[in-house]
C-alpha positions as CSV (number, residue, x, y, z in Angstrom):
1,M,0.0,0.0,0.0
2,K,1.3,3.5,-0.9
3,K,-0.7,5.5,1.5
4,I,-0.8,5.6,5.3
5,F,-4.3,5.1,6.6
6,A,-6.2,4.3,9.8
7,I,-8.7,1.5,10.2
8,L,-10.8,0.7,13.3
9,F,-9.6,-2.2,15.4
10,L,-11.5,-5.4,14.7
11,L,-12.4,-7.8,17.5
12,V,-10.5,-10.7,16.0
13,C,-7.8,-13.2,16.9
14,F,-5.1,-14.5,14.5
15,A,-3.9,-18.0,14.1
16,K,-0.3,-16.8,13.8
17,A,-0.5,-14.8,17.0
18,D,3.3,-15.2,17.6
19,A,4.0,-13.2,14.4
20,Q,4.0,-9.9,16.2
21,V,5.9,-7.6,18.5
22,S,4.3,-6.8,21.8
23,L,4.0,-3.1,22.8
24,A,2.5,-3.8,26.1
25,S,5.3,-2.6,28.3
26,G,8.2,-0.2,28.4
27,W,6.3,3.0,27.7
28,K,7.3,6.4,29.2
29,F,5.1,9.4,29.7
30,M,5.4,13.2,29.9
31,P,2.5,15.6,30.4
32,G,2.6,18.8,28.3
33,D,3.5,19.4,24.7
34,S,6.7,20.0,22.8
35,T,7.8,19.2,19.3
36,I,11.1,17.9,20.5
37,Y,9.3,14.9,22.2
38,S,8.9,13.3,18.8
39,D,12.7,13.3,18.0
40,A,14.3,9.9,17.9
41,T,17.5,11.3,19.6
42,Y,15.6,13.1,22.4
43,N,16.7,12.1,25.8
44,D,13.7,10.8,27.7
45,S,15.6,9.3,30.7
46,Q,13.7,11.7,33.0
47,W,10.3,10.6,31.8
48,K,8.3,8.4,34.1
49,P,7.2,4.8,33.2
50,I,3.5,4.4,32.4
51,D,1.1,1.4,32.2
52,V,-0.8,1.5,28.9
53,A,-3.4,-0.8,30.4
54,K,-4.9,2.2,32.2
55,P,-5.7,5.9,31.5
56,W,-3.1,8.4,32.8
57,E,-5.5,9.8,35.4
58,Q,-5.2,6.5,37.3
59,Q,-1.4,6.7,37.4
60,G,-0.5,9.9,39.2
61,Y,-2.0,12.4,36.8
62,P,-5.4,13.2,38.2
63,D,-7.5,15.9,36.5
64,R,-5.0,16.0,33.6
65,N,-6.5,17.4,30.4
66,G,-4.8,18.7,27.3
67,F,-1.6,17.2,25.9
68,G,0.5,14.3,27.0
69,W,3.2,12.3,25.2
70,Y,4.1,8.5,25.2
71,R,7.4,7.2,24.0
72,L,8.6,3.6,23.5
73,R,11.8,2.1,22.1
74,V,11.3,-1.2,20.2
75,T,13.2,-3.3,17.7
76,I,11.2,-4.3,14.6
77,P,12.6,-7.6,13.3
78,V,12.7,-8.0,9.6
79,S,11.6,-11.6,10.3
80,L,8.1,-10.2,10.7
81,K,8.1,-9.4,7.0
82,N,10.0,-12.4,5.8
83,N,7.7,-14.8,7.5
84,A,4.4,-13.1,6.6
85,Y,2.1,-14.2,3.8
86,L,1.5,-10.6,2.8
87,K,4.7,-8.5,2.9
88,D,3.5,-5.0,1.9
89,S,2.2,-3.4,5.1
90,L,3.0,-3.1,8.8
91,S,0.2,-2.6,11.4
92,F,0.5,-0.6,14.7
93,D,-2.3,-1.5,17.1
94,L,-2.6,1.3,19.7
95,Q,-5.8,0.0,21.3
96,N,-7.9,2.9,22.7
97,V,-6.9,6.6,22.2
98,D,-8.6,9.1,24.4
99,D,-9.3,11.5,22.8
100,N,-7.1,12.2,19.7
101,D,-3.6,11.5,18.6
102,E,-0.6,11.8,16.2
103,M,1.9,8.9,15.8
104,Y,5.6,9.6,15.2
105,L,8.1,7.0,14.2
106,N,11.7,7.9,14.5
107,G,10.8,11.6,14.5
108,K,8.5,11.5,11.5
109,L,4.8,12.0,11.6
110,V,3.4,8.8,10.0
111,A,-0.2,8.7,11.1
112,K,-3.0,10.7,12.8
113,T,-6.7,10.8,13.2
114,G,-8.7,13.8,12.1
115,S,-7.5,17.1,10.8
116,N,-7.2,18.8,14.2
117,I,-5.7,17.0,17.2
118,K,-7.9,19.1,19.6
119,E,-11.1,17.5,18.1
120,G,-12.6,14.6,20.0
121,H,-12.0,11.3,18.2
122,Y,-12.1,8.9,21.1
123,G,-11.9,5.2,20.3
124,P,-9.8,2.2,19.1
125,R,-6.8,3.0,16.9
126,R,-4.8,0.9,14.4
127,Y,-2.4,2.4,11.9
128,V,-1.0,0.7,8.8
129,L,2.3,1.8,7.2
130,A,3.8,0.6,3.9
131,A,6.5,-1.9,4.6
132,N,9.0,0.2,2.6
133,N,8.2,3.4,4.5
134,P,11.6,5.0,5.2
135,A,10.6,5.8,8.7
136,I,10.7,2.1,9.6
137,L,14.1,0.8,10.7
138,W,14.1,-2.9,10.2
139,D,16.1,-5.0,12.6
140,K,17.0,-1.8,14.5
141,E,15.7,0.2,17.5
142,N,12.7,2.4,16.6
143,V,11.3,5.2,18.7
144,I,7.5,5.4,18.7
145,A,6.1,8.7,20.0
146,I,2.4,9.3,20.5
147,R,1.1,12.8,21.0
148,I,-2.3,12.7,22.8
149,F,-4.8,15.5,23.4
150,D,-7.4,14.8,26.0
151,T,-10.6,16.9,26.0
152,G,-11.7,15.8,29.5
153,G,-12.3,12.8,31.7
154,D,-9.9,9.9,31.2
155,G,-7.0,10.4,28.8
156,G,-4.2,8.7,27.0
157,L,-3.6,5.2,25.6
158,Y,-5.1,2.2,27.2
159,G,-5.9,-1.4,26.4
160,N,-4.5,-4.8,26.6
161,K,-3.1,-5.9,23.2
162,F,-0.7,-3.3,22.0
163,S,1.4,-4.8,19.1
164,I,3.2,-4.5,15.8
165,S,2.5,-7.1,13.1
166,M,2.5,-7.4,9.4
167,N,-0.8,-6.7,7.7
168,D,-2.3,-10.1,7.4
169,I,-4.6,-11.4,4.8
170,M,-7.3,-11.5,7.4
171,D,-6.9,-7.9,8.2
172,Y,-9.3,-7.2,5.3
173,V,-11.9,-9.6,6.6
174,S,-14.5,-9.1,9.3
175,I,-17.1,-11.4,10.7
176,N,-20.2,-9.3,10.9
177,T,-22.5,-10.3,13.8
178,E,-24.4,-7.0,13.9
179,A,-27.7,-8.6,12.8
180,E,-30.4,-8.9,15.5
181,F,-31.0,-12.2,17.2
182,I,-34.4,-13.8,16.2
183,Y,-36.3,-15.4,19.1
184,G,-38.4,-18.4,18.6
185,D,-40.3,-21.0,20.7
186,K,-38.6,-22.9,23.6
187,N,-36.0,-20.1,24.2
188,S,-34.5,-20.7,20.8
189,V,-32.4,-17.9,19.2
190,G,-31.0,-17.6,15.8
191,K,-29.4,-15.0,13.5
192,S,-27.4,-14.5,10.3
193,V,-23.7,-13.7,10.3
194,K,-21.6,-12.5,7.3
195,L,-18.0,-12.9,6.2
196,V,-17.1,-9.6,4.7
197,S,-14.0,-8.5,2.8
198,K,-12.7,-5.0,2.0
199,G,-10.0,-6.3,-0.3
200,S,-9.9,-7.8,-3.8
201,Y,-8.6,-11.2,-2.7
202,A,-11.1,-14.1,-3.3
203,Y,-11.4,-16.0,-0.1
204,K,-12.2,-19.7,-0.2
205,G,-12.2,-22.0,2.8
206,K,-14.5,-23.1,5.7
207,L,-16.5,-21.5,8.4
208,D,-16.7,-23.6,11.7
209,F,-19.6,-22.7,13.9
210,T,-19.7,-23.9,17.6
211,V,-22.2,-23.5,20.4
212,T,-20.7,-24.1,23.9
213,D,-22.3,-24.1,27.4
214,P,-19.9,-22.0,29.5
215,E,-21.2,-23.6,32.7
216,T,-20.3,-27.1,31.8
217,G,-17.8,-26.5,28.9
218,K,-19.8,-28.9,26.8
219,V,-20.0,-28.3,23.0
220,L,-23.7,-28.4,22.2
221,Y,-23.5,-27.9,18.4
222,Q,-20.9,-27.9,15.7
223,K,-21.2,-27.3,12.0
224,T,-18.6,-26.7,9.2
225,N,-19.7,-24.9,6.1
226,K,-17.8,-24.2,2.9
227,A,-17.4,-20.4,2.5
228,A,-16.3,-18.2,-0.4
229,F,-16.5,-14.5,-0.6
230,T,-14.8,-11.3,-1.9
231,N,-15.3,-7.6,-1.9
232,H,-19.1,-6.7,-2.3
233,K,-20.0,-10.4,-2.2
234,P,-20.2,-11.6,1.4
235,F,-20.9,-15.1,2.6
236,T,-23.9,-15.4,4.9
237,Y,-24.5,-18.2,7.4
238,T,-27.8,-18.5,9.2
239,F,-28.4,-20.7,12.3
240,N,-31.0,-21.4,14.9
241,A,-30.1,-22.7,18.4
242,A,-33.1,-24.4,19.9
243,A,-34.3,-25.4,23.4
244,L,-31.8,-23.3,25.3
245,E,-32.0,-22.6,29.0
246,R,-32.4,-19.0,30.3
247,K,-28.7,-18.3,30.3
248,S,-26.0,-17.3,27.9
249,Y,-24.1,-19.6,25.5
250,V,-20.9,-18.9,23.7
251,L,-21.1,-18.8,19.9
252,S,-17.8,-19.2,18.0
253,Y,-17.2,-18.5,14.4
254,V,-13.9,-19.5,12.8
255,F,-13.1,-18.9,9.1
256,T,-10.0,-20.7,7.7
257,D,-8.7,-19.6,4.3
258,S,-7.6,-22.7,2.4
259,L,-4.9,-21.1,0.4
260,S,-3.0,-19.2,3.1
261,G,-4.1,-21.3,6.1
262,T,-4.8,-18.2,8.1
263,K,-7.8,-17.9,10.4
264,I,-10.1,-15.3,11.8
265,V,-12.1,-15.9,15.0
266,K,-15.0,-14.1,16.6
267,T,-17.1,-15.1,19.6
268,E,-20.2,-13.7,21.0
269,S,-22.8,-14.7,23.6
270,T,-26.4,-15.4,23.2
271,P,-28.9,-13.0,24.8
272,Y,-31.6,-14.4,27.0
273,I,-34.8,-12.9,28.2
274,L,-35.5,-12.8,31.9
275,T,-38.1,-9.9,32.2
276,P,-41.7,-11.3,32.0
277,A,-44.0,-9.7,29.5
278,P,-46.2,-7.1,31.1
279,S,-49.8,-8.0,31.9
280,A,-52.6,-6.7,29.6
281,Q,-54.3,-5.4,32.7
282,P,-53.2,-1.9,33.7
283,K,-50.3,-1.3,36.1
284,I,-49.0,2.0,37.3
285,N,-45.2,2.1,37.5
286,G,-42.7,4.9,38.5
287,P,-41.6,6.3,41.8
288,E,-43.8,7.1,44.8
289,V,-42.7,10.7,45.0
290,Y,-42.3,13.6,42.5
291,G,-40.8,17.0,43.2
292,A,-41.4,20.4,41.7
293,R,-40.8,24.0,42.6
294,P,-43.7,26.3,43.4
295,G,-45.1,28.3,40.5
296,N,-43.0,26.7,37.8
297,P,-44.5,24.8,34.9
298,F,-45.5,21.2,35.9
299,L,-45.3,18.2,33.6
300,Y,-45.8,14.6,34.6
301,L,-46.8,11.6,32.6
302,I,-48.4,8.8,34.5
303,P,-46.4,5.7,33.6
304,A,-48.7,2.7,33.1
305,T,-48.5,-0.5,31.2
306,G,-51.5,-2.5,29.9
307,Q,-53.6,-3.0,26.9
308,K,-54.5,0.3,25.1
309,P,-56.6,2.4,25.3
310,I,-56.1,3.3,29.0
311,T,-58.1,5.9,30.8
312,Y,-56.5,7.9,33.7
313,K,-57.8,9.5,36.9
314,A,-56.1,11.4,39.7
315,A,-57.8,11.8,43.0
316,G,-56.5,14.6,45.3
317,L,-54.8,16.5,42.5
318,P,-53.9,19.9,44.0
319,K,-55.3,23.2,42.6
320,G,-53.5,24.4,39.6
321,L,-53.0,21.0,38.0
322,T,-55.1,19.3,35.3
323,L,-55.0,15.7,34.0
324,D,-55.7,14.7,30.4
325,S,-57.6,11.5,31.0
326,K,-56.7,10.0,27.6
327,T,-53.0,10.6,27.6
328,G,-52.2,10.5,31.4
329,I,-50.3,13.9,31.1
330,I,-50.6,16.2,34.2
331,T,-49.8,19.9,33.5
332,G,-50.2,23.3,35.2
333,A,-48.5,24.9,38.2
334,I,-48.8,24.8,42.0
335,T,-48.0,27.8,44.0
336,P,-48.3,26.8,47.7
337,K,-45.4,24.7,49.0
338,G,-46.2,21.3,50.6
339,D,-46.7,17.6,50.1
340,Y,-49.9,16.6,48.1
341,Y,-51.0,13.0,48.3
342,V,-52.6,11.9,45.1
343,T,-54.1,8.6,44.1
344,L,-53.5,7.7,40.4
345,T,-55.8,5.2,38.6
346,A,-55.3,3.6,35.2
347,S,-58.2,1.6,33.7
348,N,-58.8,-0.4,30.5
349,A,-61.2,-3.0,29.3
350,L,-59.6,-5.7,31.5
351,G,-59.6,-3.8,34.9
352,S,-57.9,-1.0,36.8
353,N,-54.9,-0.3,39.0
354,S,-54.3,2.5,41.5
355,K,-51.2,3.9,43.1
356,K,-50.6,6.6,45.7
357,I,-47.9,9.1,45.1
358,T,-46.7,12.3,46.8
359,I,-46.3,15.5,44.8
360,S,-43.8,17.5,46.8
361,I,-43.7,21.2,46.1
362,G,-40.7,22.9,47.5
363,D,-37.0,23.6,46.9
364,K,-36.0,20.1,45.7
365,I,-36.5,18.6,42.3
366,G,-35.3,15.3,40.9
367,L,-36.2,13.4,44.1
368,T,-35.4,10.1,42.3
369,P,-32.7,9.6,39.7
370,A,-33.4,10.7,36.1
371,L,-34.6,8.0,33.7
372,G,-34.0,8.9,30.1
373,W,-31.9,8.9,27.0
374,N,-28.8,10.8,26.0
375,S,-27.5,11.1,22.5
376,W,-23.8,10.9,23.1
377,N,-23.0,7.2,23.4
378,A,-24.8,6.5,20.1
379,F,-24.3,9.5,17.9
380,G,-21.6,11.7,19.4
381,L,-21.5,15.0,17.5
382,S,-23.7,13.7,14.7
383,V,-26.9,14.1,16.7
384,D,-29.7,15.9,14.9
385,D,-33.3,16.9,15.2
386,A,-34.6,13.7,13.4
387,R,-32.7,11.4,15.8
388,V,-34.0,13.3,18.8
389,R,-37.6,13.0,17.6
390,T,-37.0,9.3,16.9
391,A,-35.8,8.8,20.5
392,A,-38.8,10.7,21.8
393,N,-41.3,8.6,19.8
394,T,-39.6,5.4,20.7
395,M,-39.7,6.3,24.4
396,I,-43.4,6.9,24.2
397,Q,-44.1,3.7,22.3
398,K,-41.9,1.4,24.3
399,L,-40.4,2.9,27.5
400,A,-42.5,5.7,29.0
401,A,-44.9,3.3,30.5
402,Y,-42.1,2.2,32.9
403,G,-41.1,5.8,33.9
404,W,-38.5,6.7,31.3
405,N,-39.1,10.4,30.5
406,Y,-36.0,12.5,29.7
407,V,-34.8,13.0,26.1
408,N,-31.4,14.7,26.3
409,I,-29.3,16.2,23.5
410,D,-25.6,16.1,24.2
411,D,-22.8,18.0,22.4
412,G,-23.1,19.1,18.8
413,W,-26.3,21.2,18.7
414,E,-24.6,24.6,19.0
415,I,-24.0,27.2,16.3
416,D,-20.3,28.3,15.5
417,K,-20.7,31.9,16.6
418,R,-23.1,33.7,19.0
419,L,-25.8,36.1,17.7
420,P,-25.0,39.8,17.7
421,N,-26.8,40.2,21.0
422,G,-24.6,37.4,22.5
423,A,-27.3,34.8,22.6
424,I,-26.5,31.2,21.7
425,T,-28.6,29.3,19.1
426,T,-28.7,26.1,17.2
427,N,-26.8,25.0,14.1
428,S,-28.5,23.6,10.9
429,K,-29.0,20.2,12.5
430,F,-31.6,21.7,14.8
431,P,-33.7,24.1,12.7
432,D,-36.0,25.1,15.7
433,M,-35.0,24.0,19.2
434,K,-38.1,25.5,20.7
435,A,-40.3,23.5,18.3
436,T,-38.4,20.3,19.1
437,T,-38.9,20.9,22.8
438,A,-42.5,21.6,22.4
439,Y,-42.9,18.4,20.4
440,V,-41.2,16.4,23.2
441,H,-43.4,18.1,25.8
442,S,-46.5,17.3,23.9
443,L,-45.8,13.6,24.4
444,G,-45.5,14.2,28.1
445,L,-41.7,13.8,28.1
446,K,-38.9,16.1,29.4
447,M,-36.2,17.7,27.3
448,G,-32.5,18.0,28.1
449,I,-29.5,19.9,26.6
450,Y,-25.7,20.1,27.0
451,S,-23.1,22.9,27.5
452,S,-19.8,23.6,29.1
453,P,-18.7,26.4,31.6
454,G,-15.7,27.0,29.3
455,P,-15.4,28.9,26.1
456,T,-16.0,25.7,24.1
457,T,-17.5,22.2,24.6
458,C,-15.6,18.9,24.4
459,G,-16.5,18.8,20.7
460,G,-15.3,22.3,20.0
461,Y,-18.7,24.0,19.9
462,L,-19.7,27.1,21.9
463,G,-19.7,26.9,25.7
464,S,-21.3,29.2,28.2
465,W,-18.2,31.0,29.5
466,Q,-19.3,34.5,30.5
467,H,-22.8,34.0,29.1
468,E,-24.3,31.9,31.9
469,D,-27.3,34.0,32.6
470,Q,-28.0,34.5,29.0
471,D,-27.8,30.8,28.1
472,A,-29.9,29.8,31.1
473,Q,-32.6,32.2,29.9
474,T,-32.4,30.8,26.4
475,Y,-32.8,27.3,27.8
476,G,-35.8,28.5,29.8
477,D,-37.4,30.1,26.7
478,W,-36.9,26.8,24.8
479,G,-38.5,24.9,27.6
480,I,-35.4,22.9,28.6
481,D,-35.8,20.6,31.7
482,Y,-32.3,19.2,32.2
483,L,-28.7,20.6,31.7
484,K,-25.6,18.5,31.4
485,Y,-22.7,20.8,32.2
486,D,-19.4,19.4,31.0
487,W,-16.1,20.9,32.4
488,C,-14.1,20.5,29.1
489,S,-12.4,23.8,28.2
490,Y,-13.0,25.4,31.6
491,S,-9.4,24.3,32.3
492,E,-8.3,27.1,29.9
493,V,-9.9,29.8,32.1
494,T,-9.2,28.6,35.6
495,A,-6.1,27.7,37.6
496,S,-3.8,25.0,36.0
497,K,-4.1,23.2,39.3
498,P,-7.7,24.1,40.5
499,T,-8.5,24.3,44.2
500,L,-11.7,22.9,45.6
501,D,-13.2,26.4,45.3
502,D,-12.1,26.5,41.7
503,L,-13.8,23.2,41.0
504,K,-17.1,24.4,42.6
505,K,-17.2,27.8,41.0
506,P,-18.6,27.1,37.5
507,Y,-21.3,24.9,38.9
508,Q,-22.3,27.4,41.5
509,V,-22.5,30.1,38.8
510,I,-24.7,28.1,36.5
511,R,-27.0,26.9,39.3
512,K,-27.6,30.6,40.2
513,S,-28.3,31.3,36.6
514,L,-30.8,28.4,36.2
515,D,-32.5,29.4,39.4
516,K,-33.4,32.8,37.8
517,V,-35.4,31.0,35.2
518,N,-39.1,30.1,35.7
519,R,-38.5,26.4,35.1
520,D,-37.4,23.3,36.9
521,I,-34.1,22.6,35.2
522,M,-32.2,19.6,36.6
523,L,-28.4,20.2,36.7
524,S,-26.0,17.4,36.0
525,F,-22.3,18.1,36.8
526,C,-19.9,16.4,34.3
527,Q,-16.4,16.9,35.8
528,Y,-15.3,13.3,36.1
529,G,-15.3,13.0,39.9
530,W,-12.6,15.6,40.6
531,G,-12.2,16.8,44.1
532,K,-14.5,14.1,45.4
533,V,-17.5,15.9,44.0
534,W,-19.9,13.6,45.8
535,E,-18.9,15.3,49.0
536,W,-19.9,18.8,47.8
537,G,-22.2,18.2,44.9
538,T,-25.4,18.7,47.0
539,E,-24.3,22.0,48.5
540,T,-23.3,23.3,45.1
541,G,-26.7,22.6,43.6
542,G,-26.2,19.5,41.6
543,N,-29.0,17.0,41.0
544,S,-26.4,14.6,39.9
545,W,-22.6,14.6,39.4
546,R,-20.3,12.4,37.5
547,T,-18.1,10.3,39.7
548,T,-15.8,8.9,37.0
549,G,-14.4,9.4,33.5
550,D,-16.2,8.3,30.4
551,I,-17.5,4.7,30.1
552,E,-16.9,2.3,27.3
553,D,-18.8,-0.8,26.2
554,T,-16.2,-3.2,27.6
555,W,-16.2,-5.3,30.8
556,Q,-12.9,-3.6,31.9
557,S,-14.4,-0.1,31.7
558,M,-17.9,-0.9,33.0
559,S,-16.8,-3.1,35.9
560,H,-14.0,-0.8,37.0
561,I,-16.4,2.1,37.2
562,G,-19.3,0.2,38.6
563,F,-17.5,-1.7,41.4
564,N,-15.6,1.4,42.6
565,Q,-18.6,3.6,43.7
566,D,-18.7,2.6,47.3
567,E,-16.9,5.7,48.6
568,A,-19.5,8.0,47.0
569,A,-22.5,5.9,47.9
570,K,-23.2,7.4,51.3
571,F,-23.7,10.8,49.8
572,A,-26.7,9.8,47.6
573,Q,-30.0,11.3,48.7
574,P,-33.3,12.5,47.2
575,G,-32.6,15.2,44.7
576,H,-28.9,14.6,44.7
577,F,-27.3,11.5,43.2
578,N,-24.0,10.1,42.0
579,D,-23.6,9.4,38.3
580,P,-21.2,6.8,37.1
581,D,-21.9,7.7,33.4
582,M,-24.5,6.6,30.9
583,L,-25.6,3.1,29.9
584,V,-23.7,1.2,27.2
585,V,-26.4,-1.4,26.1
586,G,-28.0,-1.7,22.7
587,K,-26.4,-0.2,19.6
588,V,-23.7,2.3,20.5
589,G,-20.8,4.0,18.7
590,W,-20.1,7.6,19.7
591,G,-20.7,8.7,16.1
592,P,-22.7,7.9,13.0
593,T,-21.2,4.3,12.8
594,L,-22.9,2.0,15.4
595,H,-22.2,-1.5,16.7
596,N,-23.8,-3.9,19.1
597,S,-22.6,-3.3,22.7
598,R,-19.4,-5.3,23.3
599,L,-20.7,-6.3,26.7
600,T,-22.0,-9.9,26.9
601,A,-25.6,-10.5,27.8
602,D,-24.5,-11.4,31.4
603,E,-22.4,-8.2,31.6
604,Q,-25.3,-6.1,30.5
605,Y,-27.5,-7.6,33.2
606,T,-24.7,-6.7,35.7
607,H,-24.5,-3.2,34.2
608,I,-28.2,-2.5,34.7
609,S,-28.4,-4.2,38.1
610,L,-25.4,-2.4,39.6
611,W,-26.5,1.0,38.3
612,S,-30.0,0.4,39.7
613,L,-28.7,-0.7,43.1
614,Q,-26.6,2.5,43.3
615,S,-29.5,4.9,42.8
616,V,-28.0,6.7,39.9
617,P,-29.4,8.3,36.7
618,L,-30.2,5.7,34.1
619,L,-29.5,7.4,30.8
620,I,-29.8,5.1,27.8
621,G,-27.0,5.7,25.4
622,C,-28.0,3.6,22.4
623,D,-29.8,4.2,19.1
624,M,-33.4,4.4,20.2
625,G,-34.5,3.7,16.6
626,A,-32.9,0.3,16.7
627,L,-34.0,-1.2,20.1
628,D,-33.8,-5.0,20.0
629,K,-35.8,-7.4,22.1
630,F,-33.0,-8.1,24.5
631,T,-32.3,-4.4,25.2
632,L,-36.0,-3.7,25.8
633,N,-35.9,-6.6,28.2
634,L,-33.1,-4.8,30.1
635,L,-34.9,-1.5,30.2
636,T,-38.5,-2.5,30.9
637,N,-38.3,-4.6,34.1
638,S,-40.5,-2.6,36.5
639,E,-39.1,-4.3,39.6
640,V,-35.5,-3.5,38.6
641,L,-36.4,0.1,37.9
642,A,-38.2,0.3,41.2
643,I,-34.9,-0.4,43.0
644,D,-33.3,2.6,41.2
645,Q,-36.3,4.8,41.7
646,D,-36.9,4.0,45.4
647,A,-38.1,7.1,47.3
648,L,-35.6,6.6,50.1
649,G,-32.9,7.6,47.7
650,K,-30.1,5.5,49.3
651,A,-27.4,3.9,47.3
652,A,-26.3,0.3,47.8
653,R,-23.1,-0.4,49.7
654,Q,-20.4,-2.9,49.0
655,I,-20.9,-5.4,51.9
656,V,-18.8,-8.3,50.6
657,K,-15.7,-7.9,48.5
658,G,-14.2,-11.3,47.6
659,D,-11.4,-12.0,45.2
660,T,-13.8,-13.0,42.5
661,Y,-17.2,-11.8,43.6
662,Q,-19.0,-9.0,45.4
663,I,-22.2,-8.5,47.2
664,W,-24.0,-5.1,47.3
665,V,-26.9,-4.3,49.5
666,K,-29.4,-1.4,49.3
667,Q,-31.9,-0.3,51.9
668,M,-35.4,0.3,50.5
669,K,-38.1,2.6,51.9
670,D,-40.5,-0.2,52.6
671,G,-37.8,-1.9,54.9
672,S,-36.8,-4.5,52.3
673,R,-33.3,-4.9,50.9
674,A,-32.2,-5.1,47.3
675,I,-29.1,-7.3,47.0
676,G,-26.8,-8.0,44.1
677,L,-24.6,-11.1,43.9
678,F,-21.9,-10.3,41.3
679,N,-19.5,-12.8,39.8
680,L,-16.4,-11.0,38.7
681,S,-14.6,-14.1,37.4
682,D,-14.7,-15.6,33.9
683,K,-16.2,-18.9,35.2
684,Y,-19.4,-19.9,36.8
685,Q,-19.2,-19.9,40.6
686,T,-21.5,-20.5,43.5
687,I,-22.0,-17.4,45.7
688,T,-23.4,-17.6,49.2
689,L,-25.6,-14.9,50.7
690,D,-25.3,-15.5,54.5
691,S,-28.2,-14.7,56.8
692,Q,-26.2,-11.9,58.4
693,T,-25.7,-10.1,55.2
694,A,-29.3,-10.7,54.0
695,G,-30.8,-9.9,57.4
696,A,-33.8,-11.6,58.9
697,Y,-36.1,-12.3,56.0
698,T,-39.3,-14.1,55.1
699,S,-38.8,-14.3,51.4
700,I,-36.2,-13.8,48.7
701,R,-37.3,-12.7,45.2
702,N,-35.4,-13.0,41.9
703,V,-36.0,-9.5,40.6
704,W,-35.1,-10.0,37.0
705,Q,-37.5,-13.0,36.7
706,Q,-40.0,-11.5,39.2
707,K,-40.2,-14.8,40.9
708,D,-40.0,-15.8,44.6
709,L,-37.1,-18.2,45.4
710,A,-37.2,-18.9,49.2
711,K,-39.5,-18.2,52.1
712,S,-37.4,-19.0,55.2
713,A,-34.3,-17.5,56.8
714,G,-30.8,-19.0,56.4
715,D,-27.9,-18.9,54.1
716,F,-28.8,-18.7,50.4
717,K,-26.6,-20.1,47.6
718,A,-26.8,-19.5,43.9
719,S,-24.7,-20.3,40.8
720,V,-23.9,-17.1,39.0
721,A,-22.7,-16.8,35.4
722,P,-19.3,-15.3,34.5
723,H,-19.4,-11.5,34.8
724,G,-23.1,-12.0,35.7
725,V,-25.4,-11.2,38.6
726,L,-28.3,-12.5,40.6
727,L,-30.4,-9.5,41.7
728,L,-32.6,-10.2,44.7
729,R,-35.1,-8.4,46.8
730,V,-35.2,-9.6,50.4
731,N,-38.3,-9.0,52.5
């Protein structure tokens, strides 16, 4: 190949795994930026070692944004090329880059992503150089220098398979498993997978398909198929795995090219549905308490499942509020402060259901964590009006009956330059934000938006620096109900090493600005947990605050974040909650190109269970227009959501921390306990919930299956899947 180009890292394994040079160790790091850092002769002896398995924030560089450099000295043996089937290109696998990078080899810039290093291009990175590139010194020491720019949150290089290898014949092949699973009778699942090529080589060989039970190690099904494909002519294999238990099985696809003998392997897990289908009879869901401020516009959609049409009633509704009996939308305004006790009733042709809730009019809003959608983890900066409306419509059709009600636009909506009067407005992707908000409100849903206290946002759009009052008023005029406020470029206008007061200031300023507006606008701090924000988030006016850097759809990322929240847990309370970042289930991608979450089915159950136990905002991060059956199962379990939305507002605590498992326990308002048994290992294991941890109980209920398991006190034991969970409610 004559050109240097970047391609996304594929989740593949190669049969000739030894034909590579590991780049996993030996790296050095220096914060800051200088052109001399790329020079091969530069003396980096004073640089500190760094582990590329973790972001730089976790290694002595907390709150580090902006530039940082990595350097590594490595010999590239010519035997890599001599022993390769293809000899034209050399691949550098840099794993994850957060957020943007340039790669120098022996002082020469050989690869980069994007036209501006200060743009956000977070994600996996693999660069390919022509084997005859003069920057490569075969059989000699080479200096690799990586220039990183971090826009906020975690930063740097991190992953677990850094390597150099010759571009393999299978580098042009992918096993596409993005098709949805099809569910049939007796828990059967099936789908179609494709062997796809981006090159001109005509592949001929065999595709081996295997189904394995990870609990027993037993191979349940094997089949070998002849396979031939080339560019624009993929090979498709369709299967159906019947009579499976309600657990996950490992599917393995191995293509072997007959001419070269090389292989490509991909595995995935089967999804399995645990959430029972809702009854056709009406049932009112959602929390038992709802907060609003006196005199501000009130909007509440009664969340109720059941066969349509449903008719709604509200007994004890305070003066100033009205209910639309056909839609279940309550609107108006209440002036006097106080608690109002209202009985909601939903009725259809099959019966009726009532539920008592408290409408609390006072200084607090967001008495339970937000339930909604945010555009970032799916669309990144490519969000637009059509995608937001799709999210709103999908929420009404499939999720609002369970209490989901926020539709939040993240970065990318802002115009390039403020209006002559200093006001902010939208770019061409959002022709009329006020109309979009009005549409969302007409459905009974809430609308959220994004900004930064700095001059620009993480994506390089306009921030609110020195325009806080003006922007808050604009949001109020548009009808905004939620603001995510992301630190980002605020580092440019505050101290290089901000004090605690410096960390608080931008959020105090925007809270005061929002309070001048005649709307209930939830404020979500996004500053990555700096300064132990959970200790002061409440006093600073936050309804929620990020406790961590950005999440990825990997077990390493999700589990590291989720199982390290215990320090912050005790600060959760009604109206003020920790936020370990958005959900990574369904189709995600951080841009226009999406993929199925890389979390296994068991890991996704763990993800939703752990976040619900911790009483945190549940913000869906996937493409709402492509919700599959399994993801809906994760998002529509009323008993799981009730744990997150419990009116007591307490977060679960880490009660047991074993080497390979953890037990988290949450106190509920009704006196019961929600308990998660989490298997952190990669094998099935039996976890014991002793009577002391469970407390004196009369019954244990499997929350995901909504089924009682035991009715007497004593130790309780359960087999839990790898990276999986058993979520219980103990009465």
